Backbone bond lengths (Angstrom), bond angles and torsions (degrees), N, CA, C in turn:
res aa  C-N    CA-C-N  psi(-1)  N-CA   C-N-CA  omega(-1)  CA-C   N-CA-C  phi
1 X - - - 1.469 - - 1.522 111.16 -
2 X 1.349 116.88 -38.30 1.458 121.61 179.20 1.521 110.09 -117.35
3 X 1.318 114.92 138.41 1.453 121.99 177.25 1.518 108.39 -103.99
4 X 1.327 117.57 121.97 1.458 122.11 -176.00 1.521 111.50 -70.47
5 X 1.334 115.86 155.51 1.459 122.00 177.13 1.523 108.59 -125.80
6 X 1.320 116.23 149.78 1.463 120.35 179.63 1.520 111.93 -92.65
7 X 1.323 116.94 -29.29 1.464 121.50 177.67 1.520 108.08 -110.61
8 X 1.322 117.59 112.20 1.456 121.07 -172.28 1.530 111.96 -96.12
9 X 1.320 115.65 165.23 1.459 122.07 177.62 1.525 109.25 -65.95
10 X 1.339 117.01 120.47 1.464 124.24 179.15 1.526 112.73 60.38
11 X 1.328 117.36 19.27 1.456 119.57 -177.97 1.512 113.30 71.58
12 X 1.326 117.03 22.22 1.463 121.67 -176.36 1.527 111.55 -69.19
13 X 1.328 115.13 160.84 1.461 121.14 172.76 1.529 108.56 -62.22
14 X 1.326 116.11 146.31 1.458 119.55 177.63 1.517 109.93 -115.61
15 X 1.335 116.65 141.01 1.454 123.86 177.91 1.523 109.36 -134.57
16 X 1.306 115.77 156.27 1.463 119.99 177.28 1.523 111.97 -107.89
17 X 1.326 117.04 -1.34 1.460 121.88 -178.65 1.528 109.46 -119.55
18 X 1.338 118.28 109.57 1.470 119.31 -178.65 1.522 113.14 -61.86
19 X 1.316 118.23 -24.82 1.461 120.57 179.82 1.521 112.27 -74.67
20 X 1.331 117.03 -12.04 1.466 120.75 -179.50 1.523 112.33 -93.89
21 X 1.332 118.40 -0.83 1.463 121.72 -177.60 1.523 110.16 -70.72
22 X 1.319 116.51 128.15 1.471 121.57 178.11 1.522 112.17 -116.84
23 X 1.333 118.27 -8.00 1.459 121.48 177.79 1.534 110.01 -78.79
24 X 1.327 117.98 161.06 1.464 120.21 179.69 1.532 114.11 -65.70
25 X 1.338 116.99 -24.74 1.455 121.39 -174.70 1.520 111.21 -128.31
26 X 1.339 115.60 151.70 1.460 121.31 174.65 1.521 108.29 -133.79
27 X 1.321 116.07 127.86 1.462 123.32 179.66 1.526 108.28 -95.69
28 X 1.339 116.20 130.80 1.457 120.96 -175.79 1.519 110.81 -141.58
29 X 1.314 116.99 132.06 1.454 121.59 174.45 1.521 111.01 -96.09
30 X 1.324 115.99 131.10 1.467 122.18 175.28 1.529 106.61 -120.75
31 X 1.330 118.21 102.26 1.476 121.23 -170.15 1.528 114.97 -58.84
32 X 1.316 116.89 -33.23 1.466 119.56 179.30 1.527 109.03 -164.01
33 X 1.337 114.44 167.31 1.452 121.38 172.47 1.511 108.41 -121.43
34 X 1.335 118.12 -163.53 1.464 120.46 177.03 1.523 110.85 -56.24
35 X 1.339 116.25 138.15 1.467 120.77 -172.46 1.522 112.10 -120.54
36 X 1.338 114.81 151.18 1.463 120.76 169.15 1.529 110.10 -81.48
37 X 1.341 115.72 -42.70 1.453 121.59 -176.09 1.524 110.16 -134.83
38 X 1.322 115.81 160.74 1.465 121.82 -172.76 1.526 113.33 -61.77
39 X 1.341 118.14 -32.45 1.463 119.96 -176.65 1.524 112.73 -61.41
40 X 1.336 117.09 -24.03 1.458 120.42 -177.91 1.528 112.82 -67.23
41 X 1.344 116.51 -23.56 1.454 119.36 -178.13 1.528 112.19 -66.25
42 X 1.325 117.64 -26.73 1.448 119.82 -176.66 1.514 115.63 -110.37
43 X 1.327 117.61 -13.68 1.470 120.72 -170.94 1.526 113.25 -58.34
44 X 1.323 117.01 -43.69 1.466 120.86 -177.27 1.525 111.50 -121.71
45 X 1.324 117.32 17.52 1.464 121.44 -174.00 1.523 112.93 -63.04
46 X 1.330 117.11 -29.22 1.464 120.40 -177.84 1.512 114.69 -93.88
47 X 1.327 118.16 12.57 1.461 121.38 -174.89 1.527 112.42 -60.59
48 X 1.320 117.52 -47.89 1.469 120.13 -177.49 1.525 111.28 -62.14
49 X 1.315 116.78 -42.66 1.469 119.85 179.67 1.526 111.48 -66.71
50 X 1.329 117.49 -34.67 1.467 120.58 177.61 1.527 110.62 -65.52
51 X 1.320 117.36 -39.52 1.467 121.16 177.40 1.528 110.05 -66.75
52 X 1.328 116.61 -42.41 1.473 119.76 177.31 1.529 110.46 -59.00
53 X 1.317 116.30 -50.08 1.467 120.62 -177.63 1.525 110.85 -60.40
54 X 1.324 117.43 -44.47 1.461 121.16 -178.35 1.521 111.22 -65.85
55 X 1.326 117.51 -33.32 1.467 119.82 178.83 1.532 110.79 -62.64
56 X 1.314 117.14 -26.30 1.465 121.38 176.09 1.525 111.28 -86.14
57 X 1.320 116.31 -48.50 1.464 119.66 -175.34 1.519 112.71 -64.97
58 X 1.331 117.92 -28.93 1.463 121.30 178.78 1.528 111.82 -89.55
59 X 1.318 117.49 7.74 1.468 124.80 173.11 1.534 113.94 73.99
60 X 1.330 118.58 5.55 1.462 118.94 178.08 1.526 110.63 -59.20
61 X 1.320 117.17 -40.14 1.460 120.59 -176.98 1.517 112.50 -65.62
62 X 1.338 117.99 -23.70 1.469 121.67 -177.01 1.528 112.98 -93.54
63 X 1.337 116.96 -19.63 1.456 119.23 -173.21 1.528 112.69 -120.98
64 X 1.313 116.48 36.14 1.457 119.59 -175.58 1.519 113.21 -69.82
65 X 1.339 118.02 -14.75 1.461 119.71 177.02 1.531 110.94 -89.28
66 X 1.336 118.23 -0.05 1.465 121.73 -179.38 1.530 111.06 -81.71
67 X 1.322 114.20 164.62 1.466 121.98 -179.88 1.522 110.22 -68.56
68 X 1.335 116.35 133.60 1.461 122.30 175.41 1.520 108.02 -110.49
69 X 1.318 117.11 108.79 1.463 120.93 -177.40 1.525 112.42 -69.48
70 X 1.333 117.81 -14.41 1.461 120.11 176.32 1.522 111.82 -71.30
71 X 1.340 116.99 -25.11 1.462 119.96 -179.00 1.530 112.07 -117.31
72 X 1.338 117.69 -9.95 1.458 121.21 176.29 1.506 115.06 79.91
73 X 1.320 118.09 24.47 1.459 122.67 178.63 1.526 108.23 -165.41
74 X 1.347 117.69 170.11 1.463 118.12 176.24 1.529 110.25 -59.71
75 X 1.333 115.72 146.38 1.457 118.54 -179.21 1.525 110.58 -60.97
76 X 1.329 116.96 -58.34 1.464 122.14 174.91 1.531 107.36 -138.26
77 X 1.313 117.30 114.56 1.465 121.38 -173.95 1.526 112.14 -54.59
78 X 1.332 117.29 -38.28 1.461 120.21 -178.03 1.521 112.77 -90.22
79 X 1.352 117.08 1.00 1.449 120.66 178.78 1.515 114.51 76.29
80 X 1.320 117.15 8.21 1.467 120.94 -178.78 1.518 109.56 -109.32
81 X 1.327 118.16 125.84 1.467 120.22 179.74 1.519 111.56 -67.62
82 X 1.331 116.51 145.40 1.463 121.08 179.26 1.528 110.89 -90.67
83 X 1.329 115.09 37.06 1.460 123.07 -175.06 1.524 109.51 -128.15
84 X 1.315 116.63 143.24 1.461 122.80 168.28 1.522 108.06 -110.06
85 X 1.324 117.46 135.25 1.462 121.83 178.93 1.526 108.92 -97.97
86 X 1.332 115.59 115.88 1.462 120.78 -178.94 1.530 112.81 -90.11
87 X 1.325 116.81 3.67 1.452 119.15 -177.72 1.522 111.48 79.52
88 X 1.321 116.63 -149.29 1.458 121.84 -177.61 1.524 110.42 -119.78
89 X 1.326 115.63 151.43 1.454 119.69 171.19 1.530 107.84 -63.70
90 X 1.319 116.57 126.92 1.463 121.07 -178.60 1.528 110.33 -67.05
91 X 1.318 115.94 142.75 1.460 121.78 -176.12 1.521 109.69 -104.00
92 X 1.308 115.68 128.53 1.467 121.83 173.31 1.525 107.18 -108.69
93 X 1.336 116.89 105.29 1.469 120.56 -174.68 1.513 112.03 -65.37
94 X 1.334 117.63 -21.11 1.463 120.47 179.49 1.526 112.06 -84.59
95 X 1.338 116.57 -16.12 1.469 120.64 179.70 1.528 108.94 -142.95
96 X 1.331 117.35 67.45 1.476 119.74 -175.55 1.520 113.79 -60.77
97 X 1.326 118.49 -27.00 1.464 120.62 -179.16 1.532 111.87 -69.23
98 X 1.328 117.69 -15.57 1.459 121.69 179.76 1.524 111.29 -63.96
99 X 1.334 116.03 -21.26 1.460 119.64 -178.02 1.527 112.22 -62.23
100 X 1.327 116.81 -27.60 1.467 120.41 178.39 1.526 110.27 -64.22
101 X 1.319 116.40 -51.97 1.462 121.23 -179.38 1.522 111.07 -64.38
102 X 1.337 116.51 -41.67 1.466 119.92 -177.91 1.524 111.72 -65.99
103 X 1.342 116.82 -40.64 1.464 120.36 -179.72 1.527 111.32 -63.88
104 X 1.309 116.43 -46.35 1.470 120.10 179.54 1.522 110.56 -63.28
105 X 1.339 116.84 -37.43 1.466 120.65 179.60 1.529 111.84 -64.66
106 X 1.328 117.77 -33.39 1.464 121.18 177.64 1.527 110.84 -76.60
107 X 1.329 117.04 -40.39 1.459 120.58 -175.51 1.530 113.35 -76.27
108 X 1.313 117.73 -29.58 1.472 121.31 -174.75 1.530 112.34 -57.43
109 X 1.341 119.91 -51.06 1.473 117.98 179.90 1.522 113.67 -65.58
110 X 1.335 117.59 -27.87 1.459 120.20 176.03 1.527 110.31 -65.04
111 X 1.327 115.66 -49.18 1.468 121.02 -179.65 1.526 110.47 -61.87
112 X 1.315 117.06 -42.78 1.464 120.21 -179.21 1.527 111.76 -63.84
113 X 1.331 116.14 -31.29 1.466 120.32 -178.86 1.522 112.83 -88.64
114 X 1.335 117.71 -4.65 1.458 120.58 -179.63 1.511 114.32 84.78
115 X 1.344 117.62 10.06 1.458 121.61 174.65 1.531 108.23 -76.86
116 X 1.329 116.94 134.42 1.463 121.47 -178.15 1.532 109.31 -87.10
117 X 1.334 118.27 116.51 1.460 120.26 178.50 1.532 111.70 -75.83
118 X 1.326 115.23 133.20 1.467 123.12 171.23 1.517 105.63 -110.87
119 X 1.321 116.89 98.40 1.460 121.87 -169.97 1.522 110.60 -103.42
120 X 1.323 116.01 131.82 1.454 121.48 174.17 1.519 108.98 -110.47
121 X 1.384 115.88 109.40 1.461 119.68 172.79 1.508 107.92 -78.20
122 X 1.255 113.93 177.45 1.434 135.53 26.90 1.518 112.16 75.96
123 X 1.336 112.53 155.58 1.452 119.46 173.29 1.526 109.34 -73.14
124 X 1.325 116.95 178.87 1.456 121.04 -168.20 1.524 114.03 -79.45
125 X 1.328 117.64 15.33 1.469 120.20 171.00 1.527 110.79 -90.35
126 X 1.335 117.62 -1.22 1.466 122.07 -178.00 1.534 113.84 -77.04
127 X 1.348 121.63 -36.12 1.470 120.97 -171.66 1.525 116.66 -51.57
128 X 1.339 121.16 -39.78 1.473 117.95 178.45 1.524 113.37 -59.61
129 X 1.329 117.21 -23.95 1.465 120.52 179.81 1.526 111.18 -70.57
130 X 1.332 117.40 -24.90 1.458 121.13 174.51 1.521 111.37 -81.48
131 X 1.314 117.65 -35.07 1.466 120.71 -177.94 1.526 111.54 -74.89
132 X 1.332 117.69 -35.26 1.468 121.83 -175.81 1.533 113.71 -51.50
133 X 1.342 120.00 -42.02 1.469 118.93 -178.12 1.527 114.78 -65.88
134 X 1.335 118.27 -16.08 1.460 120.47 179.52 1.531 111.90 -79.46
135 X 1.331 117.38 -15.63 1.469 120.90 -178.61 1.528 109.08 -62.61
136 X 1.338 115.46 124.65 1.452 120.60 -179.29 1.517 114.32 81.49
137 X 1.344 117.42 -2.30 1.469 121.35 -179.47 1.523 111.25 -109.99
138 X 1.332 115.73 -45.11 1.467 119.92 -172.99 1.522 109.78 -159.27
139 X 1.321 116.80 139.19 1.459 120.63 170.45 1.521 108.69 -78.01
140 X 1.337 116.26 134.54 1.460 120.96 -176.07 1.520 110.46 -133.18
141 X 1.329 115.11 162.73 1.456 122.57 165.22 1.525 107.57 -106.70
142 X 1.319 116.33 157.45 1.462 121.07 -179.15 1.525 109.24 -125.98
143 X 1.338 115.35 128.91 1.461 122.39 175.82 1.519 108.30 -112.10
144 X 1.323 115.86 118.67 1.463 121.08 176.11 1.518 109.30 -101.93
145 X 1.332 116.81 123.62 1.458 122.51 171.02 1.519 106.53 -106.64
146 X 1.323 116.27 112.72 1.466 119.98 -169.41 1.523 108.53 -167.01
147 X 1.325 115.43 150.81 1.463 118.98 172.79 1.521 110.91 -71.32
148 X 1.337 116.59 -23.39 1.466 122.32 -173.07 1.526 109.70 -124.49
149 X 1.333 117.56 157.56 1.463 119.55 -176.84 1.524 112.84 -89.09
150 X 1.333 118.98 -15.47 1.475 122.52 174.60 1.526 111.51 51.37
151 X 1.338 116.51 50.41 1.460 120.95 -175.07 1.529 112.34 -119.01
152 X 1.328 116.65 23.95 1.458 119.52 173.94 1.531 109.10 -69.00
153 X 1.331 116.96 139.25 1.456 119.64 177.96 1.521 111.30 -75.30
154 X 1.331 116.80 -37.80 1.455 120.90 177.69 1.520 109.92 -161.89
155 X 1.324 115.23 156.58 1.458 122.66 171.35 1.527 107.04 -135.09
156 X 1.313 115.97 119.58 1.466 121.92 -177.52 1.527 111.97 52.58
157 X 1.326 115.01 38.82 1.458 120.61 176.88 1.507 115.09 84.78
158 X 1.332 117.85 -7.44 1.469 120.97 -179.28 1.520 109.07 -95.06
159 X 1.344 117.95 125.33 1.454 122.28 -174.64 1.528 113.37 -106.52
160 X 1.339 116.97 1.21 1.458 119.50 -176.42 1.524 112.86 -125.27
161 X 1.342 116.73 22.23 1.454 120.86 178.86 1.518 112.54 -82.55
162 X 1.356 116.66 -174.46 1.470 119.95 -171.53 1.524 114.40 -74.02
163 X 1.329 118.50 -4.77 1.466 120.21 174.15 1.524 112.41 -95.41
164 X 1.339 118.02 0.39 1.464 121.31 -172.82 1.526 116.15 -125.20
165 X 1.335 121.12 7.47 1.471 118.27 -172.56 1.519 114.66 -60.71
166 X 1.328 118.25 -37.48 1.458 118.96 -177.98 1.527 111.09 -74.16
167 X 1.330 116.93 -29.32 1.469 120.50 174.89 1.530 109.18 -65.66
168 X 1.326 116.81 -42.76 1.467 120.54 -179.41 1.527 110.82 -71.22
169 X 1.317 116.88 -35.17 1.464 119.51 177.21 1.519 110.40 -64.06
170 X 1.337 116.76 -35.21 1.462 120.78 177.97 1.519 112.11 -65.26
171 X 1.330 118.10 -18.40 1.458 121.71 179.56 1.526 112.30 -72.16
172 X 1.340 117.72 -17.92 1.464 120.83 -177.45 1.528 110.77 -82.56
173 X 1.331 116.07 130.53 1.465 121.37 -179.27 1.525 111.99 -65.23
174 X 1.340 117.76 -24.79 1.466 120.41 -177.55 1.527 111.99 -72.97
175 X 1.334 117.74 -15.41 1.462 121.22 -177.65 1.527 109.18 -87.70
176 X 1.306 116.93 119.23 1.459 121.69 -177.82 1.529 111.37 -100.35
177 X 1.327 118.06 -69.10 1.460 119.94 179.08 1.527 109.72 -102.35
178 X 1.329 116.00 140.50 1.462 120.96 178.12 1.523 108.03 -132.17
179 X 1.332 115.76 122.54 1.465 121.87 -177.36 1.524 109.11 -118.33
180 X 1.333 115.63 127.17 1.460 122.23 173.39 1.528 107.38 -95.29
181 X 1.323 117.75 114.38 1.464 121.69 -174.96 1.532 111.01 -115.48
182 X 1.337 115.54 131.46 1.460 120.63 175.02 1.506 115.32 87.43
183 X 1.335 117.28 13.66 1.461 120.95 -179.15 1.526 110.61 -61.84
184 X 1.340 115.35 145.38 1.463 120.22 -179.18 1.524 110.03 -163.68
185 X 1.309 115.62 163.86 1.460 124.76 172.39 1.531 112.30 58.43
186 X 1.323 116.87 -156.24 1.460 123.78 -175.73 1.518 109.23 -113.05
187 X 1.336 116.29 129.29 1.458 121.07 176.57 1.508 110.84 -130.17
188 X 1.332 116.74 -145.96 1.462 120.34 -177.01 1.528 112.56 -79.64
189 X 1.340 117.43 -13.41 1.463 120.49 -174.86 1.522 112.45 -69.68
190 X 1.317 114.97 134.89 1.468 122.62 172.93 1.530 108.54 -108.94
191 X 1.331 116.58 176.30 1.466 119.65 -179.78 1.522 111.08 -53.60
192 X 1.334 117.63 -46.16 1.461 119.99 -176.17 1.536 112.52 -64.25
193 X 1.330 116.83 -29.04 1.464 119.85 179.20 1.524 110.98 -73.47
194 X 1.329 116.19 -41.42 1.468 119.96 176.99 1.520 110.13 -64.42
195 X 1.315 116.64 -43.43 1.459 120.27 179.50 1.524 111.46 -64.75
196 X 1.326 117.34 -35.99 1.469 120.76 177.36 1.521 110.90 -66.60
197 X 1.328 117.08 -38.39 1.464 120.68 178.10 1.521 110.79 -64.88
198 X 1.320 116.52 -43.07 1.465 120.81 178.67 1.527 110.26 -64.17
199 X 1.336 116.34 -42.57 1.468 120.91 179.71 1.528 111.27 -63.53
200 X 1.333 116.58 -29.78 1.466 120.85 179.09 1.527 112.25 -77.75
201 X 1.344 116.30 -7.57 1.462 120.61 179.38 1.514 114.27 95.28
202 X 1.333 117.25 7.92 1.462 120.75 179.53 1.529 110.31 -68.18
203 X 1.328 115.64 153.00 1.461 121.26 178.37 1.519 109.87 -118.24
204 X 1.325 116.65 138.60 1.454 122.45 -179.73 1.525 110.26 -106.89
205 X 1.323 116.33 132.76 1.463 122.64 168.68 1.526 105.34 -126.94
206 X 1.316 116.94 99.03 1.457 120.56 -177.08 1.525 110.26 -71.46
207 X 1.310 115.72 167.08 1.463 119.05 178.55 1.529 110.66 -62.97
208 X 1.325 117.42 -32.19 1.469 120.22 176.48 1.534 110.34 -66.34
209 X 1.339 116.23 -42.57 1.470 119.77 176.65 1.524 110.41 -59.20
210 X 1.317 115.40 -45.07 1.465 120.63 -178.01 1.520 111.43 -60.71
211 X 1.334 116.31 -44.13 1.464 120.41 -179.20 1.523 111.62 -68.84
212 X 1.319 116.84 -39.38 1.465 120.59 -178.20 1.525 112.11 -69.87
213 X 1.320 117.80 -37.38 1.456 121.42 -173.29 1.518 113.19 -97.70
214 X 1.331 116.86 -23.61 1.455 120.72 -179.37 1.515 112.19 96.43
215 X 1.328 115.76 141.06 1.460 120.83 -175.70 1.523 112.49 -64.67
216 X 1.338 117.32 -37.69 1.463 119.32 -178.39 1.527 110.88 -65.92
217 X 1.334 116.92 -40.28 1.465 120.31 178.59 1.521 110.68 -63.53
218 X 1.333 116.96 -41.61 1.465 120.86 178.49 1.524 109.80 -65.40
219 X 1.328 117.20 -42.85 1.464 120.64 -179.68 1.521 111.02 -60.91
220 X 1.316 116.81 -40.92 1.465 120.38 -176.75 1.523 113.03 -70.82
221 X 1.329 116.95 -13.15 1.462 120.45 176.37 1.530 112.55 -84.95
222 X 1.326 117.83 -9.94 1.463 120.39 -178.71 1.526 109.76 -70.59
223 X 1.307 116.05 133.33 1.462 122.97 -179.63 1.522 110.15 -65.30
224 X 1.311 117.81 121.84 1.455 121.59 -178.36 1.528 112.61 -102.53
225 X 1.330 116.90 12.57 1.471 119.11 177.57 1.521 111.35 -76.41
226 X 1.324 116.79 -18.93 1.470 122.13 174.52 1.516 108.75 -128.43
227 X 1.338 115.72 161.35 1.453 119.87 174.40 1.531 110.42 -79.68
228 X 1.320 114.81 164.02 1.458 121.05 -174.48 1.528 111.15 -119.10
229 X 1.315 115.75 138.48 1.457 122.52 164.58 1.521 106.72 -100.58
230 X 1.322 116.69 127.18 1.461 121.61 -178.29 1.527 109.43 -102.49
231 X 1.320 114.90 130.20 1.472 122.74 175.75 1.518 106.86 -111.49
232 X 1.335 117.04 108.45 1.453 120.69 -174.50 1.527 109.93 -115.54
233 X 1.313 115.34 101.18 1.462 121.81 172.03 1.525 106.69 -80.16
234 X 1.322 117.06 126.05 1.469 119.64 -173.52 1.519 113.40 -61.83
235 X 1.350 119.46 -19.01 1.465 118.06 175.50 1.523 111.93 -78.74
236 X 1.331 117.06 -2.61 1.456 120.12 170.10 1.512 111.94 -74.44
237 X 1.337 116.19 -20.57 1.460 122.00 177.04 1.518 109.83 -88.17
238 X 1.320 116.71 157.50 1.461 119.68 179.91 1.531 110.09 -68.45
239 X 1.336 117.76 141.76 1.465 120.26 179.71 1.524 114.24 -58.41
240 X 1.318 117.95 -20.37 1.466 119.92 177.94 1.523 112.06 -65.63
241 X 1.336 117.23 -24.09 1.466 120.73 178.50 1.523 112.05 -115.31
242 X 1.338 117.47 -13.18 1.462 121.26 -179.98 1.529 110.08 -142.36
243 X 1.331 116.24 71.20 1.467 119.25 -179.46 1.522 113.72 -79.28
244 X 1.330 117.49 -11.68 1.456 120.33 -174.64 1.509 113.61 -84.70
245 X 1.328 116.07 59.96 1.465 121.83 -179.54 1.524 109.48 -131.42
246 X 1.324 115.36 164.85 1.457 119.57 -178.19 1.510 113.35 -76.17
247 X 1.344 116.70 -33.68 1.466 120.92 -176.36 1.529 109.30 -125.14
248 X 1.324 116.85 97.71 1.463 121.45 177.63 1.525 109.26 -64.67
249 X 1.324 116.36 129.82 1.466 121.41 179.81 1.519 108.39 -137.01
250 X 1.339 119.21 98.08 1.468 121.82 -177.98 1.529 112.21 -57.44
251 X 1.328 114.79 152.08 1.461 120.00 174.49 1.510 114.61 92.64
252 X 1.323 118.45 23.46 1.458 120.93 -178.86 1.510 113.35 -84.89
253 X 1.323 115.95 -174.47 1.459 121.65 -178.85 1.524 110.32 -67.11
254 X 1.315 115.76 140.62 1.462 120.80 175.18 1.526 109.13 -80.44
255 X 1.313 115.64 168.28 1.458 119.79 177.29 1.520 110.83 -60.91
256 X 1.318 117.16 -43.57 1.465 120.06 -178.11 1.521 111.31 -66.25
257 X 1.337 117.85 -38.79 1.465 119.70 177.15 1.525 111.33 -62.69
258 X 1.321 115.92 -47.51 1.464 119.40 -179.90 1.525 110.78 -63.95
259 X 1.321 116.05 -42.31 1.461 120.86 -179.53 1.528 110.56 -64.44
260 X 1.319 117.33 -38.84 1.464 121.07 179.83 1.523 111.19 -60.01
261 X 1.315 116.80 -44.63 1.464 120.99 -178.91 1.529 111.10 -69.75
262 X 1.335 117.24 -48.80 1.467 120.29 -177.76 1.532 111.21 -66.80
263 X 1.315 117.11 -40.75 1.461 119.51 -179.97 1.529 112.35 -66.70
264 X 1.329 116.08 -30.60 1.467 119.70 176.06 1.529 109.74 -62.66
265 X 1.315 117.13 -45.05 1.467 120.27 178.25 1.528 110.33 -64.57
266 X 1.334 116.39 -41.62 1.460 119.85 -178.61 1.518 112.08 -65.68
267 X 1.328 117.17 -43.51 1.469 120.65 179.51 1.528 111.55 -59.96
268 X 1.318 115.24 -33.19 1.462 120.65 -178.73 1.531 112.74 -93.33
269 X 1.354 115.74 10.11 1.461 121.09 176.18 1.525 111.77 57.77
270 X 1.321 116.09 42.64 1.453 120.82 -174.83 1.527 113.42 -117.48
271 X 1.318 118.55 10.75 1.465 120.33 -179.17 1.519 109.53 -96.68
272 X 1.341 116.62 119.35 1.466 122.15 -178.32 1.523 112.26 -97.70
273 X 1.330 117.09 -20.49 1.459 120.79 -179.47 1.509 109.72 174.81
274 X 1.331 116.48 159.85 1.456 120.86 177.65 1.520 108.93 -145.39
275 X 1.311 116.01 141.75 1.460 121.44 175.80 1.526 108.46 -130.01
276 X 1.320 116.27 127.35 1.461 123.08 173.95 1.524 108.06 -98.90
277 X 1.322 116.31 136.03 1.464 119.41 -179.45 1.525 111.26 -132.89
278 X 1.310 114.11 164.98 1.466 125.04 172.85 1.530 113.87 60.96
279 X 1.338 116.26 25.22 1.460 119.71 169.11 1.528 107.34 -84.27
280 X 1.330 115.82 116.32 1.458 122.18 -178.36 1.539 108.28 -109.92
281 X 1.327 118.01 98.61 1.467 121.23 -173.71 1.522 114.64 -55.03
282 X 1.317 117.92 -32.91 1.468 120.18 -178.90 1.519 112.08 -64.08
283 X 1.325 117.29 -21.28 1.472 121.90 -179.67 1.527 112.45 -98.72
284 X 1.333 117.57 -1.57 1.457 120.23 -176.69 1.528 110.84 -73.15
285 X 1.333 116.02 157.95 1.457 122.76 178.66 1.518 108.99 -118.47
286 X 1.318 116.34 111.21 1.473 122.80 178.84 1.535 111.47 51.52
287 X 1.321 115.73 36.78 1.469 122.71 175.37 1.526 113.21 63.33
288 X 1.337 116.85 24.99 1.469 119.55 -177.06 1.526 112.12 -62.53
289 X 1.328 117.29 -43.39 1.462 120.26 -178.51 1.521 110.56 -66.48
290 X 1.326 116.40 -44.20 1.471 120.30 178.48 1.518 110.96 -60.30
291 X 1.324 116.93 -41.98 1.460 120.15 -179.40 1.528 110.94 -66.87
292 X 1.320 117.27 -37.63 1.467 120.42 176.89 1.518 110.56 -61.45
293 X 1.323 116.90 -44.58 1.466 120.88 178.56 1.524 110.41 -60.69
294 X 1.321 117.28 -43.61 1.466 121.34 -179.81 1.525 110.58 -62.27
295 X 1.336 117.48 -44.51 1.470 120.56 179.26 1.534 110.99 -58.52
296 X 1.317 116.47 -42.40 1.467 119.81 179.81 1.530 110.75 -66.01
297 X 1.326 116.66 -40.57 1.464 119.99 179.88 1.529 111.63 -68.88
298 X 1.321 117.59 -36.70 1.461 120.27 177.17 1.530 110.52 -63.21
299 X 1.323 116.91 -38.82 1.465 119.82 176.85 1.516 111.92 -62.23
300 X 1.325 116.32 -45.48 1.465 120.97 -179.02 1.525 111.03 -63.01
301 X 1.330 116.33 -52.11 1.467 119.85 -174.85 1.525 112.27 -71.32
302 X 1.334 116.57 -24.51 1.455 119.69 178.61 1.512 113.45 -80.64
303 X 1.322 117.79 -29.87 1.456 121.82 -176.92 1.515 113.03 -93.68
304 X 1.315 116.88 -34.64 1.474 121.15 179.45 1.536 106.90 -106.52
305 X 1.308 115.45 80.24 1.463 119.66 -173.15 1.509 113.33 -81.92
306 X 1.321 117.70 -24.70 1.470 121.95 179.54 1.527 108.16 -129.92
307 X 1.319 117.65 80.86 1.465 120.79 -175.79 1.527 112.98 -56.85
308 X 1.340 114.50 146.94 1.457 120.17 176.75 1.527 110.08 -63.78
309 X 1.302 116.01 148.71 1.460 121.24 177.17 1.524 109.84 -93.88
310 X 1.348 117.23 148.06 1.466 119.25 -179.93 1.534 111.87 -66.71
């Protein structure tokens, strides 16, 4: 079910049993989710390993006891990350759909124990696999950071592909509020998809709204009565900080904007999990996308040191 790794995220301890995790966070690679076409199985499959490698090459793993100006204090006073690396979900090329069941089986005991999953996809069909384990455990809100709303009900009969994750997430009773943040330009959404999202009670904060009102103001509007699962498609970020994506879309969220929103949730102990998707390492430039992901994760783990339990 799990494939071991030799180089871990931030040099963290590695385990093969999710029920044995005692740290507040668990890092997990999910190579892919349900696909429309075969190319999707490999496009972002190496994302987790690229983030692990960059965490070492950029010296983050060696200097974790140093001051982090993004959070205003040392990252980890004792130099030990508060994360366990579970490796990657093992891939069975003869039964690729098995990855759905295997991923949920690994994430379920983490969610039940109050461990915050840090998931690296995979294409954008992965996020529902993170939300599924919360069903029957905890009511949550979901924040999507993405250029697109991903609210198609189906494409060519497939209802769980990368254009539909937010529609499928809305199917879960545990999901109460759903916010689409940073939307821009033209994607797969048609009029009926936008209207369906509005009818479901979803809220839109476009990139223009975010820039006009300010990231801190938008962050402070997020409901803190429940914890949040964050779905961050890397094309929701500006290509200047996340060029390693399949569809470059200028005008995305800056690092500081994204950090402001995520750090607000972390400071208030409201982050239940996060999944990054559509990071394609082969398209990255000097590891910029990987480094951006690491910076965001360091902010979360440094500010929310004792996550709330469900």
